[in-house]
C-alpha positions, -999 to +999 in steps of 0.1 A: -263+083+105-230+063+097-203+069+125-171+053+106-173+020+124-195-001+099-178-033+088-156-034+057-141-059+039-103-058+022-096-079-008-071-081-037-082-086-073-061-100-100-081-083-131-097-047-128-124-060-151-135-081-120-147-048-103-177-025-110-161+000-133-185+027-119-176+021-085-140+024-091-146+055-112-166+072-083-134+067-061-112+078-089-131+107-099-135+121-065-098+117-057-091+132-087-107+167-091-083+175-121-102+147-140-069+130-141-081+098-166-053+077-159-063+065-126-097+058-141-111+025-148-111+029-187-072+036-188-065+007-164-088-017-179-075-008-215-040-014-204-048-051-192-073-059-220-048-052-245-021-074-228+002-044-223+001-051-185+004-088-178+022-111-156+047-121-185+055-086-190+064-079-154+031-062-143+007-086-124-025-069-114-027-071-077-056-045-071-066-036-036-103-030-030-124-019+000-158-029+003-186-013+024-211-035+045-232-034+013-206-047-008-199-014-028-162-003-035-156+025-008-117+024-017-094+010-043-057+008-047-040+002-084-014-022-075+007-046-092+034-074-082+067-065-103+094-087-115+118-059-129+117-020-122+109-007-159+083+015-164+079+033-134+101+063-138+112+063-102+147+046-104+155+018-078+180-003-099+206+008-072+186-003-041+179-037-059+215-043-065+223-037-031+196-058-016+207-086-038+245-087-030+237-086+004+218-117+000+181-109-007+156-112-035+144-079-045+121-089-068+090-092-068+079-064-051+051-046-049+043-012-072+013+012-064+012+033-096-001+037-130+020+014-153+041+033-178+028+067-164+047+093-145+017+115-135+013+125-102-025+118-090-044+100-063-034+063-053-054+059-022-088+063-042-113+067-019-152+071-022-159+106-003-195+099+002-187+067+018-190+058+055-157+059+072-135+079+049-106+079+073-112+045+083-113+034+044-082+053+038-062+035+068-074+000+057-060+008+023-024+014+036-030-017+063-040-038+031-009-028+010+017-034+039+000-068+050+001-080+016+034-070+012+042-091+043+021-119+037+039-125+003+075-121+016+081-091-008+111-071-003+092-036-006+062-018-015+064+013-036+038+041-043+051+062-072+034+096-080+010+101-054-002+137-044+015+155-020-013+150+006-010+114-001+029+114+005+026+135+037-003+108+051+019+077+041+051+095+058+031+092+088+023+057+082+062+052+084+070+051+046+102+066+035+096+097+008+115+104-020+118+137-042+123+141-077+108+166-102+091+175-133+086+200-157+048+216-162+038+245-183+012+267-167-014+291-185-012+326-170-044+336-186-028+334-223-054+338-252-028+332-276+005+315-283+020+350-288+006+360-255+029+329-240+060+340-259+055+377-246+057+365-213+092+350-220+126+367-220+137+383-255+163+353-261+140+327-256+111+340-272+134+343-305+146+308-298+109+296-298+099+315-329+128+302-351+121+265-339+087+265-348+095+285-379+120+259-393+092+231-389+069+254-409+098+257-437+104+219-436+069+216-450+055+196-419+022+203-411+007+198-377-030+185-365-044+177-329-071+150-329-094+139-302-128+121-297-144+114-330-118+126-352-094+098-342-093+070-367-079+036-371-053+046-395-041+076-372-030+049-346-017+027-373+009+055-380+012+065-343+021+030-332+046+027-362+064+059-348+062+046-311+075+012-315+103+025-339+116+052-313+111+025-287+131+000-305+159+024-311+160+042-279+147+017-251+144-015-266+111-026-258+079-007-263+054-016-238+020-005-251+006-030-278-011-016-308-048-032-292-043-006-262-045+024-286-076+012-302-093+008-270-087+041-255-098+052-287-132+032-284-136+039-247-124+073-237-112+094-271-125+127-255-096+121-230-072+116-257-054+141-277-031+129-304-008+154-320+000+142-355+028+155-380+029+150-418+047+160-448+030+153-483+001+140-464+020+112-450+024+111-412+060+112-399+057+118-360+032+120-332+024+126-294+001+111-274-016+134-247-043+123-221-067+151-211-082+158-181-108+184-169-080+213-168-047+195-179-029+183-207-007+149-196+020+143-223+027+107-223+044+089-254+059+103-287+075+087-318+089+094-352+102+079-383+118+111-401+144+132-385+135+170-390+151+199-368+129+206-338+102+186-348+101+167-311+098+202-298+071+213-320+052+179-314+055+174-280+056+211-262+046+239-282+015+221-301+004+209-267+009+245-252-012+257-281-038+233-276-039+241-236-044+279-246-071+273-275-091+249-250-085+269-216-066+244-202-046+252-170-014+234-176+005+208-194+027+183-176+053+171-198+066+141-180+099+131-165+135+141-175+145+165-196+161+199-187+155+212-223+118+216-213+128+243-187+141+265-221+107+262-236+087+275-209+078+245-187+086+249-154+100+226-126+078+209-101+086+184-072+071+149-076+071+122-047+073+088-041+068+066-009+084+035+001+078+009+025+108-015+035+104-043+059+140-054+063+156-029+091+187-028+077+179-020+041+154+003+055+181+023+075+204+021+042+176+036+021+166+064+043+203+076+045+203+075+010+173+094+006+181+121+032+213+129+011+192+130-021+163+150-009+193+175-001+208+175-034+172+177-051+162+207-032+194+221-041+186+215-079+154+226-075+164+259-064+188+263-091+161+253-119+136+277-102+159+307-109+165+294-149+132+296-161+131+315-195+102+343-180+102+379-177+114+388-143+079+406-138+060+374-146+082+354-124+072+380-094+036+382-104 
């Protein structure tokens, strides 16, 4: 019987394509019971293969892998050397500025995350059937810290880990940061009207009015997944995506090839919402689908229709989840407007390893105050959900 003391090997690989896809997915699948596809081999490989993630874009893959005595993957961490803080959705620009004003070099830093994807999920991917599960997890954490030290990096950041992982990392002396997102929960609804019936009267009327305005504008909606996804759909969506990023954020991270690759390799985990007028697509929203969750990811448009964003990103996602028996929809970061439309505040976490004692102390003080403010805001938001009182209490 294995006793957890079997020899293991820890290494860093610069391409996820250099590891066995099935072995990586064994760790990812067992670590993500909700079927979160963003930590799977197919999604991470698509990011690298499409050149969306590469050294030149500031995301240099440095994946940490633990192998057992037989050379099989027992654990893994999606890890990147970062030369900036974009595409992370946990904002540390203030930390970077303070560290560099004090004479330090904040970049490069080490980032454990799924690039451009603010979705809570496992970051310490461990094969539960492997010998020495706890030893493997400890080796992953020690390996991340060792790689930070060996390369003289300012810091190590684990963003959007699970609560259980954040607790584990806190015990390993990481600093913990709190933030929040907005998620919709399926309370056993059979129709969209069932969901509306759970809201207070004012919000129910608001959502009906917004959806009606989109229909009256002649906009038609469709949800595409699996074999229904075609190249022309991705051509349209990429046009929306790049146009919106160029106007709002300045740099579209994902290449056109990325969408083609995920359509080829994981189409059943993709739900593309398209809005059209006169048969011509004008807007779209990309979602990833797990076993019981729809993860909203990217949106774009080339026409300005009132309430089109809400319909494409929020209402169609809710309707799809109800029709397909999904338990929740995660609408991503920011946006208190989501609260008014049935999405509820949910705490998210990140964990930070900072070797410099003085800088660590300063960040720890900042996080203590920030967590206090975050707890106050969460309390307020939880009281502002649009659900009827009896629904909140059920």
